[in-house]
C-alpha positions in Angstrom: -10.4 -2.8 21.7 -11.8 -6.4 21.9 -10.4 -9.6 19.9 -13.9 -9.8 18.7 -14.2 -6.4 17.4 -10.6 -6.0 16.1 -11.7 -9.5 13.7 -15.0 -8.1 13.1 -13.2 -4.9 11.3 -10.5 -7.4 9.6 -13.4 -9.1 7.6 -13.1 -8.2 3.8 -15.4 -5.5 3.6 -19.1 -5.1 1.8 -20.2 -1.8 -0.1 -18.5 1.1 -1.0 -15.5 2.0 1.8 -13.3 5.1 2.3 -9.7 5.0 1.9 -6.6 6.8 1.9 -3.2 5.5 0.8 0.2 5.9 2.1 2.6 5.7 -1.0 6.7 6.1 -2.4 5.8 6.1 -6.0 8.8 7.9 -6.6 11.2 4.9 -5.0 9.2 2.6 -7.8 6.9 2.0 -10.7 4.0 0.0 -9.2 2.5 2.1 -6.3 1.4 4.3 -9.5 -0.2 1.1 -10.7 -1.9 1.0 -7.3 -2.9 4.8 -7.2 -4.7 4.5 -10.8 -6.9 1.1 -9.8 -8.0 2.2 -6.4 -8.9 5.8 -8.3 -10.6 3.8 -10.8 -12.7 1.9 -8.6 -15.1 3.9 -7.7 -17.9 1.2 -7.4 -16.1 -0.4 -4.5 -14.2 2.3 -3.1 -13.9 6.3 -1.9 -10.2 7.2 -2.1 -10.2 10.1 -0.3 -6.4 11.2 0.4 -2.8 10.2 -1.5 -0.1 10.8 1.3 3.6 10.7 -0.1 5.6 8.5 2.3 9.3 9.3 3.2 12.0 6.7 1.6 15.6 6.3 1.2 17.9 4.6 -1.5 19.8 5.4 -4.5 17.5 7.7 -6.3 17.2 10.4 -3.6 19.6 12.0 -0.9 17.6 11.9 1.8 13.9 10.6 2.8 12.7 14.0 2.7 14.1 14.3 -0.8 12.1 10.8 -1.4 9.0 12.0 0.3 8.8 15.4 -2.2 9.5 13.5 -5.0 6.9 11.1 -4.4 4.4 14.0 -3.8 5.8 15.2 -6.9 5.0 11.7 -8.6 1.5 11.2 -7.1 0.3 14.2 -8.6 1.3 13.7 -12.2 -0.8 10.4 -11.9 -3.4 11.9 -10.4 -3.1 14.5 -13.0 -4.1 11.5 -16.0 -7.3 11.0 -13.7 -10.6 12.3 -13.7 -10.7 15.5 -10.8 -12.4 14.3 -7.7 -13.2 16.7 -5.0 -12.8 14.9 -1.9 -9.7 13.8 -3.4 -6.7 15.3 -1.8 -2.8 14.9 -1.8 -0.6 15.4 1.2 3.0 15.8 2.2 3.8 13.1 4.5 7.4 13.3 7.1 10.6 14.1 5.9 12.2 11.7 8.4 11.9 8.0 9.6 10.6 7.4 13.3 13.5 7.6 15.6 12.3 5.0 18.0 8.9 3.1 18.9 7.8 6.2 21.5 8.6 9.1 18.8 6.1 10.2 16.2 7.5 12.4 13.5 4.4 14.9 12.7 2.9 15.7 9.3 0.5 16.6 7.1 -0.1 12.9 6.3 -0.3 12.1 10.1 -2.7 15.4 10.6 -5.2 14.2 7.7 -5.3 10.7 8.7 -6.1 11.8 12.1 -8.6 13.9 11.2 -10.6 11.8 8.9 -10.4 8.3 11.2 -12.1 10.7 14.0 -15.0 10.5 11.2 -15.3 7.0 11.1 -16.1 3.8 13.1 -15.4 0.3 14.2 -18.8 -0.6 12.1 -17.7 1.9 9.2 -13.7 2.2 9.6 -11.2 4.1 7.2 -9.1 1.7 5.4 -5.8 2.6 5.3 -3.3 1.2 2.2 0.3 1.6 3.1 2.4 0.6 0.4 5.5 2.3 1.6 7.4 2.7 4.9 5.1 2.9 7.8 6.2 6.5 9.0 3.0 8.5 8.6 0.5 5.7 10.1 2.9 4.8 12.9 3.2 8.4 13.9 -0.8 8.8 13.5 -1.0 6.1 16.2 1.3 7.5 18.5 0.5 11.0 18.2 -3.8 9.8 18.7 -4.1 6.1 19.7 -7.2 6.5 19.3 -7.5 6.0 16.0 -7.2 2.1 16.1 -10.7 1.7 17.0 -11.8 3.4 13.6 -9.1 2.4 10.9 -7.9 -0.7 9.2 -4.3 -0.7 8.1 -3.5 -2.7 5.0 -0.2 -2.5 4.8 2.4 -4.5 2.7 5.6 -5.0 3.8 8.0 -7.6 5.3 8.2 -11.1 3.9 5.9 -14.0 4.3 6.3 -16.1 6.9 7.8 -18.7 4.9 10.5 -16.5 3.7 11.1 -14.8 7.1 14.8 -13.4 7.4 15.2 -11.6 4.1 15.5 -7.8 4.7 12.8 -6.6 3.1 12.5 -2.4 1.8 9.3 -0.9 3.7 9.6 -2.9 6.6 13.6 -2.0 7.2 13.2 1.8 6.0 11.3 2.3 9.4 11.9 -0.7 11.3 10.4 1.3 14.4 7.0 2.0 12.1 6.9 -1.8 11.4 6.9 -2.6 15.1 4.2 -0.2 15.6 1.8 -1.5 13.1 2.6 -5.3 14.2 2.5 -4.4 18.0 -0.5 -2.2 18.7 -3.3 -4.2 18.1 -4.2 -1.6 15.7 -6.6 -4.1 13.2 -4.0 -5.2 10.6 -4.0 -6.6 7.1 -0.5 -7.9 6.8 0.7 -8.7 2.6 4.0 -9.6 2.6 6.5 -8.5 -0.2 8.7 -11.5 -0.7 6.9 -15.0 -0.7 3.8 -13.3 -2.2 3.5 -10.2 -4.1 6.7 -10.6 -5.5 5.0 -13.4 -7.3 2.7 -10.1 -9.0 4.8 -9.9 -12.6 3.4 -8.1 -16.0 5.6 -8.7 -18.9 6.5 -6.2 -21.8 4.2 -7.6 -24.4 1.5 -7.7 -22.1 1.6 -4.2 -21.7 2.5 -3.4 -25.3 -0.6 -5.4 -26.1 -3.4 -4.0 -23.7 -2.2 -0.7 -22.5 0.3 1.4 -24.9 -1.9 3.3 -27.4 -5.3 2.8 -25.3 -4.8 6.1 -23.1 -2.5 8.8 -21.3 -2.6 7.2 -18.1 -1.8 3.6 -20.0 0.7 4.6 -21.8 2.3 6.6 -18.9 2.1 3.4 -16.8 3.2 1.1 -19.4 5.8 3.4 -20.3 7.5 3.7 -16.9 7.6 -0.1 -16.3 9.2 -0.7 -19.4 11.7 2.2 -19.1 12.6 1.3 -15.5 13.0 -2.3 -16.7 14.9 -1.9 -19.6 17.6 -0.1 -17.6 18.9 -3.0 -15.4 17.8 -6.0 -17.0 20.2 -8.2 -18.7 17.6 -10.7 -20.9 15.3 -9.8 -23.6 12.2 -11.2 -22.0 11.4 -10.1 -18.8 8.6 -9.6 -16.2 8.4 -6.8 -13.5 7.0 -7.5 -10.0 4.4 -4.7 -9.2 4.4 -5.8 -5.8 1.9 -2.8 -4.6 -1.1 -3.8 -6.1 -1.4 -6.7 -3.8 -2.2 -4.6 -1.2 -5.2 -2.8 -3.3 -5.8 -6.1 -4.1 -7.2 -7.4 -0.9 -9.5 -4.5 -0.5 -10.8 -4.6 -3.9 -11.6 -8.3 -4.3 -15.4 -8.6 -4.0 -15.7 -11.8 -5.5 -12.9 -13.9 -2.8 -11.0 -15.0 -5.8 -8.2 -12.9 -6.4 -6.5 -13.4 -3.2 -6.7 -15.9 0.1 -6.1 -14.6 3.5 -6.3 -16.2 7.3 -6.5 -14.7 10.5 -2.6 -15.5 12.6 -1.6 -14.4 15.7 0.3 -11.1 15.1 4.2 -12.1 14.7 6.7 -9.9 16.1 9.1 -8.5 13.5 12.9 -8.6 14.2 15.6 -6.2 13.1 17.1 -8.8 10.3 13.5 -9.1 8.8 12.7 -12.7 10.7 9.9 -13.0 12.8 9.6 -13.9 16.3 5.8 -15.4 17.9 4.8 -15.0 21.5 1.6 -16.8 22.9 -1.4 -14.1 23.9 -0.5 -12.1 20.9 -3.7 -10.1 18.8 -4.8 -11.2 15.6 -3.9 -9.8 12.2 -5.2 -10.9 8.7 -2.5 -12.2 7.0 -2.4 -12.8 2.7 -1.2 -16.0 1.9 -2.2 -16.1 -2.0 -3.1 -14.0 -5.3 -4.3 -14.9 -8.4 -2.4 -13.5 -10.9 -4.1 -13.8 -13.8 -7.7 -12.6 -12.3 -5.7 -9.3 -10.3 -4.0 -8.8 -13.6 -7.2 -8.8 -16.1 -8.9 -6.8 -13.3 -6.1 -3.9 -13.1 -6.3 -3.7 -16.3 -9.6 -3.1 -17.2 -9.6 -0.1 -14.5 -7.0 1.1 -16.3 -8.7 1.2 -19.7 -11.7 2.7 -18.3 -10.3 5.0 -15.4 -8.2 7.7 -17.3 -9.5 11.1 -18.7 -10.8 11.1 -22.4 -8.5 13.0 -24.3 
């Protein structure tokens, strides 16, 4: 792939595009919003598949359990939405990559390879990653040719001005992050710390605009309120729903909800920082999000997107 071809693929898309999402919704409460947002925007995207990604924190005992629980939560979210014949939920890897060269096969990686083969540089498959990049990186290792047919939008790492803060998605599977940033795959990088952390929602907003509006809206509001109030020490709080920002880059057809630029790909380091070198390929880097515009579009989509009950 030439740099000109990569830059062309990284332009914000027009028309309805085909999308898959790699997600770990049991880990947090924001993935659920991102899935519902994408599924509800049929005028902008066709969500073809949801991949359950592995994760490991205090909620689970292994990456395998994290993936399994995420699969179950993804099924739960999609059950609130009208059925779509082409949409599938697939299990991801049961372990993280051992190194930069060894893939971890999974249903998700195989499905991504198969779907990518149906696309082209002019009509790429958009792959949204809002978890450790294990499944996406494994697919690239198993079939490098897919890099000419996909655009990866990955929420991970810190903003360049905040580099040095260890971020969950990057540090969960550091080899996978290196593959995304070093392989040359067309990549839209959405930083967590320093960017997505600023996309927040408060309890009064959830109660005013979502609670009582539909089963989907009730579920989404409820999981945020319950989880946040399980640990917060203040009565007036806001909760970051990070993962929505990755979906927003793809869904923003006005160019007003976020801003991005082309930059040479930074090289991720083990401490969460970046190194920089000459001659690196270009990626698209999201550096600003308009919280109010995005929150309004998200809530409008949720309110019209659930099943009629």
